[in-house]
N, C-alpha and C positions, 0 to 999 in steps of 0.2 A: 524659471522653470525647474522641475524635479524629475529625475530619471532614475527609476529602481529596476534591477534585473536579477535573476536567479536561475540557475540551471539545476534540474534535478537529475537523477541518476539516468534518465531516458535521453538526456540531452536536449529536452524541449526547453527553450528560453522563454521566460517570463517576463515581459518588459512593458513599463507604461511611461508615457512622457507626458505630463499634465500638471497643472497646479491643483493639488489636493485640497479639498475645502473650499473651492472658489464657488460663488454663488450658492445655490442650493444643494451642492454636491457634497456628501459626506466626505470626511477626511478619513481615509482608510489605512491602517497598519496591518501588515501581515507577519506574524511572529513565526518564524522557522527555525529548524535546528538541524541535527543529524540524521534524522529518519526521513528517508526520500518519500516514504509513503504518506507519511503526516504533511510533509511540504506540498507534495502533488494535491492533496485534498483541499488544504488552505488555498493554493493558486487556482484551483478548479472554480471554488465558490467565488472568488475575487473577480476572477476572469468574467464569470457568467453574470455577475451583477452590473459589471460595464462601468463601474466608477474608478477613477484613478486611484492607485494605491502604492504604498511604499514598503519595501521589505525590509523587515528588521531581522537579522540573523544572529544567533546565539551560539557561544561555546561555554559548556558547564563546568564547574569545579567538580573534583572528584568526590566531595562530600555534600554535593547538591540534595541528595535525598534526604539527609537529617536536617539541614537548614528548611528546605521547603516544607517538610512534615511539621517542624517545630514552630516556625515564624510564619507561615502563612503567605500573605502578600508580601513579597520580598525579592531582592536582587542579590542575596548573599550566596545563592548557588551559582551565580553568573561569573564567568571570567570576563571582567568588564573591558580589559585590556585588548582582547581578542573578539569582542563582540560589538555589534553596531550601537552608536550612541542613542540614548533616550532623552531627547530635550523636547521643551515646548516649541511650537504649538503642539498641543496634544491631540489625539485623534478623536474622531466622533464614533469611529467603529474599529473594533479590534477583533481579528479572526486568527484564532491559534488552535493547535492540536498537541497532544502529547503532554504527559505528567511535567516534565521539566519546563516548558513554557507556561504552564497554568498560573504559578506565582507570580511570574513576570507580568501576565496580562492584568492579574488583579491589583497589581502594584501601579500600573498604569492607569488602570481605572480610577485609583484612589486619587492619583496626581490630577487627573482631569475632573476632580471634585465629584465624580460619580456618575458624570453625565454620558461618558462614552459607553456605547452599547458593546458588549462581550459577546462573542459567539465562540463556542469551543466546540471542535469537532472530536468524534471519539467517545472515550471513557473520561470522565472527571473524577477527581479525588475529592475536591469539595462537593457539597450538596448543590442539587441543581438551583436554588434560589439565589447562589452566588452569580449566577450567569443569566444573561437576557434570552440566550438559547443555546441548546445544546443539540447538535445534529448527530446521533449515533446509529449504530448498526445492531443487530440482533446478537451478535457474538458478545457484546458486554451486558453486564446486569445492571444496566441504568434503571432507577426506579421511575415509573410513570410520574410526570409532573407536567404542568402547563407549559414549560419553559422547553419541554424535550420533545424533539421531532425525531421518530425512529424511521430510517430508511432501510433498504433492503441490502444495500451494498456500500462500500466506500465511494466517495466522490473521486471522479477522475478527469483528465484532461484529453483524452482520446477523442478525436473528432475525425469526420472524413478528410477535412483539409489538412490536418497534421498527418493522417495517414499516407495522404497522396504525396506530401512533402518528402515524408521519410522513403515512401516506395522509389521515388526518383532518385534519392541520395544513395540508397544501398542496392538498387536493383544489379548493378554490374557485379556486386561482391557475391552474389548467389546465382548468377546466370549459368556458371557452368555446372551446377547441381542439378541432378535429375528431380523431376517432379513425381509425385507431390512432396513438397517440402515441408518437412516436420519441425515446427519451431519449439523448442523447449526453453522454457523461462524458469530459472532456478531461483529459490529463496534460501532458507538455512534453519537454523535451530528456532524453535518456538514452543515453548513448554505447553502441552508434555511431549512434543514432538522433537525428535533428534534427527538432524540430517548429518550423520556421520559418512564415513568411507562405506559402510555396509549398504546403508540406504541409497547412497549416490550411485553404487554398483547396481542396485535393483531398478533405480530409475532410468540408468542408461541402457539396461537390457530391455526393458519394457518399451521404451521409445525406439529403440532399434527394431525391435518386433514390429511395431507398426510401421514404420518405414519398409522393413523387409517384405513385408506382406503385400506392399504397394508398389515395390519396386521404386522406392523414391529416397529421399536422402535426409539427413538431420543437421540442423543448426541449433546451437546452444548457447544462451546468454545467461551468464551467473551474475550475481548481484552483490552488493556490499557484506550482506549477511552470509554468504557461501563462504566456508571456511577453505583454506588452501587444502586441506587433507581430503576434504570432500570432492573438491574440484579436480584434484590429481586422480582420485579415483575414478571420477566420472570420465576424465580423459583417457584413463587406461582402457576402460571398457569400449569406448568409440574408437581407440586406436586399434583394438583388437579384432575389431568387425571389419575385415577387409572387403566384404561384399555390400557394405553400406557406406557411400560416401558421406563425410560429417565434417562439420568445423565447430569448434568451441571457443568462445569468447570468454577469456578471463577478465573479470570486472577491475577496472581501475578506476581512480577518481577523475580520470579524463573524460568527461561527458562527450566531448565532441567525437571522441572515437567509439561511443557505445552503440552497437547496432540493435538495442532493444526495440525502439519504436519501428526500426526498418523491418524486423522480424515479424512484429506485430501485422506490419502492412504486406509483407511478402509471401509469409508462410500460408500454406494451404490448410494446414492442421496446426492448433496450437495446445501444447501440453504444459501445464502449469503445476508446479509442486503446491500442495494444498495448504502450506503454512501462510501464504501471503494473498490476503484479501484484495489488496490494491491491485496486484498483478491480475489476478482472476477477473476482478471486475473490467481491467483495461482490455483482457483478452475476449471476453464476452462481448464488449462494446464493438469489436471489429466485425461481428457478423459471421467469423470463421467457426467452424466445428472446434469445440474446445474440450479437452480432456483433462480432468483433475488427477494428479498422482497421489494417492492415498501414503502418506507417510507414516501411518501409524500401524502397530501391530497389537494383537491381543486386546486389552481394555482400551488402547488409544486409536484403534481403528476409527477413520474418519467417516467411511461408509456405514449405512445402518447394519446393526449387528446380524440382521438376517438376510443381508444382501451378499451371496458369495461372488467373489470376483470371477471373470470368465476365463481367467488364465491362472495357472498355479502359482501361488506366492512362494516366496523365498523360505528356506528353512526356518522354523521358527527360532525365537530368540534363545540362546542357551542362559543357563543359570548365571555363567560367567558375564555374558554381555548384559543381562538384566540388572546385575548389580555394579556395573561401571559407575564411577562418581557422577558423570553427567547425566546419565539416566535416572539415577536416585534422586539428583537434584531436581530434575523437571518432574519427576513424580511428586516430590514434597511441594513444589510451586503450584501443581495443579490441584492438589487435595488439601493443602494446610494454610495456604493464604486466604485472607478474608474474601468471601464470595464476590464482594463488589469490585474487586482489584482482579479477579480472574477473568478469563475469556473462554468461550466455548465456540471455536470456529466452525464446528459443525452445524451451528445453527444458520450459517450462511450457506455452506456448502451443499447440505442435504436438500433445501428447497430449490437451490440452482439446478441439481440433478432430477428432482422431482418434476419440476416444470418444464423440462428438456432443454434448458440454456446450456447444458454441459452434460458430461458423462464420465464416469471414472475410467482412468487409463486401463486399458485392458478389455473393456466394455466395448459394444458397437459405438461408432461415432453418432453424436448427436445431430439432429438436423440443423443445417447452416442457416443463419439469419437469426440475428439477436432481437429478442422483442424490444421495443423502444423503452427506456427506463423514464419513470418521471421523478428519480430521486433528486436530480439536479434542478429541475424547475420548482419542485416543492421545497428545496432549502432555499432557492432565491426569494420565493415568495414568502416565506417566513422572515427571511433577513430583512427584505423590504418593509414588512409590515412593522418592524420595531420602530421604524420612523414615521410611518403613517399614524400609528397609534398616538403618537405624542404631538401630531400636527406638523412634524418636520416634513420637508418636501421628500427627499430621497427618490425622486423621479430621475 
């Protein structure tokens, strides 16, 4: 028997205990890395397929970008001593996400004599014909292709059962806070968006305004991408608001102590920074009212150009702020990288708001009750069809 497990930043444990490849059940490998959002998508699809799977986790060398771009299907960018071993028997199905794992997946497929099916989630660097299936979202400029399935938002692992379990675990930690409870989920930098002290202060002020207007309280969960500078600025804003009870969780690598899923389950209103498509998809899946914090300013505004915020924005960026190295770098990334490796997250955010599944922070709350998403069932059906087409069972 083989047992594989992985914890993501939400503290949700993925585990399977079965013999992969037994009978007509495909042997499944999941390739994971350092991005919790990518790992969560890979696990979401694997769990929904219902087949036993083995998790392969990787650590990368500093120069992996060059080796991966120059050598194609390779392990040259992998720190083999700190990563899981890759040995036969080879899988029938590989599920992966992220640029760093793409050459690893293709290397495994070659060792399996090309018979392994390869599913990539998100944006691929190689052309679609290198994969059996690419499941992507509108933020990426992935060309139309028979192997490409476009879904509305990233796959996620939020279910009623997991929310119920998280609520039981974390209920006592927020029992003393007045309702409504405003849960704030914080991401970080994502070109062209910068989440620095200035933006963090604006988020804190706007979240406090929501709670203050309802005589509620605020709980905040940061993430691996939230810088210490931004976290400290956010903490200072919360501490200064003596009229609004609040608690801020500073992310650590200890997933057991992360209340993220608990806040998803227990908050009455969810506020999510607009940089993280995964957190927004998870928030919307709860059925709670979701508000998106527009991290952009000027040409980077997330909301549509003719949609004015209901509350006054902070003072415009000064010339000095606009010329800071980080903002200049993000501007260059957004404008000068090849289009196929850029992303425009507004292609997801704006339809969510237009369809009433979320609203912008500062505007009226959207109606509670998320529409049932067909994204995961569609991805599962396409994944299973890879085996049915060739006469394999995959049932």
